PLY file of the C-alpha trace (Angstrom):
ply
format ascii 1.0
element vertex 113
property float x
property float y
property float z
element edge 112
property int vertex1
property int vertex2
end_header
101.26 113.43 62.16
102.18 111.00 65.03
103.02 112.79 68.09
106.08 112.49 70.51
106.21 111.93 73.59
109.37 113.85 74.79
111.46 111.01 77.07
114.07 114.13 78.51
110.56 115.50 80.40
110.43 114.94 84.02
106.75 115.09 83.63
106.72 112.88 81.14
109.07 110.60 83.03
107.35 110.85 86.07
103.87 109.52 85.01
105.47 106.51 83.23
107.55 105.70 86.79
103.81 105.78 88.45
102.23 103.67 85.97
104.55 101.29 86.32
105.13 101.37 90.33
101.30 101.14 90.60
100.78 97.74 88.00
103.54 96.58 90.35
102.36 97.47 93.28
98.84 95.69 92.49
100.85 92.57 91.78
101.97 92.13 94.88
99.05 93.04 97.68
96.27 90.85 99.04
92.64 91.48 98.27
91.67 94.06 100.72
94.96 95.89 99.95
94.25 96.28 96.21
90.32 97.40 96.94
91.18 99.73 99.14
93.77 101.19 96.82
90.90 100.94 93.89
88.80 102.92 96.31
90.67 105.52 96.98
91.64 106.28 93.38
88.05 106.28 92.38
87.57 108.79 94.90
91.08 111.27 93.82
89.04 110.80 90.09
85.63 111.60 91.22
87.06 114.30 93.98
85.24 112.35 97.29
85.87 110.57 99.93
87.10 107.36 100.22
84.83 106.64 102.34
81.39 107.74 100.56
82.76 105.63 97.26
83.01 102.53 99.71
79.55 103.47 101.30
78.35 104.06 97.58
79.66 101.02 96.40
77.60 99.53 99.33
74.19 100.81 99.01
74.72 99.96 94.51
75.33 96.46 95.57
71.76 96.51 98.30
70.12 97.96 95.43
70.94 95.48 93.24
69.86 92.75 95.27
66.52 94.16 96.27
65.90 94.70 92.12
66.75 90.62 91.79
64.43 90.07 95.04
66.53 88.18 96.80
66.04 90.21 99.80
62.74 89.48 99.76
62.58 86.09 100.14
64.04 86.16 103.46
62.41 89.22 104.44
60.79 89.06 108.34
59.46 92.70 108.82
61.10 94.20 112.15
59.58 96.97 113.85
61.98 100.16 114.56
63.60 100.80 117.36
64.81 104.70 117.19
64.11 107.63 119.07
64.13 110.11 116.03
61.68 111.37 114.91
59.99 110.78 110.97
60.90 114.06 110.34
64.49 113.82 111.26
64.23 110.22 109.36
63.03 111.49 106.32
65.93 114.50 106.41
68.79 112.11 107.03
67.01 109.89 103.85
66.63 112.62 102.15
70.20 113.63 102.24
71.35 110.20 101.60
69.79 109.97 98.22
71.29 113.00 97.27
74.56 112.17 98.46
74.18 108.43 95.79
73.35 110.77 93.36
75.87 112.85 93.50
78.46 110.26 92.87
76.64 108.31 90.85
76.43 111.10 88.83
80.55 111.95 88.69
81.14 108.09 88.58
78.51 107.69 85.48
80.57 111.28 83.76
84.07 109.24 84.72
82.74 106.16 83.07
82.78 104.09 86.25
79.31 102.68 86.55
0 1
1 2
2 3
3 4
4 5
5 6
6 7
7 8
8 9
9 10
10 11
11 12
12 13
13 14
14 15
15 16
16 17
17 18
18 19
19 20
20 21
21 22
22 23
23 24
24 25
25 26
26 27
27 28
28 29
29 30
30 31
31 32
32 33
33 34
34 35
35 36
36 37
37 38
38 39
39 40
40 41
41 42
42 43
43 44
44 45
45 46
46 47
47 48
48 49
49 50
50 51
51 52
52 53
53 54
54 55
55 56
56 57
57 58
58 59
59 60
60 61
61 62
62 63
63 64
64 65
65 66
66 67
67 68
68 69
69 70
70 71
71 72
72 73
73 74
74 75
75 76
76 77
77 78
78 79
79 80
80 81
81 82
82 83
83 84
84 85
85 86
86 87
87 88
88 89
89 90
90 91
91 92
92 93
93 94
94 95
95 96
96 97
97 98
98 99
99 100
100 101
101 102
102 103
103 104
104 105
105 106
106 107
107 108
108 109
109 110
110 111
111 112
């Protein structure tokens, strides 16, 4: 038996209007606005902050470039200019790694990665 959609339902109308409005809105936006909206939609989908999703995308792009060797061709080692101890740096790296893996797992679960 085929499922029927109750077109008189307010919930159905709101969903349909939302989908149409979203598709129309994306047609008239610039590339930057579309990217911002997509990042916001992804963040809402996986329950993360939009800036964390943008950070994840940037880090993922850098990691992909590292995997292809694109950075190693032009790499020039530079000394670190920081006043932080090695322990503080390792703590920051550990937090960033956990954050990356958490967001990656959520995006995989949502089918986005």
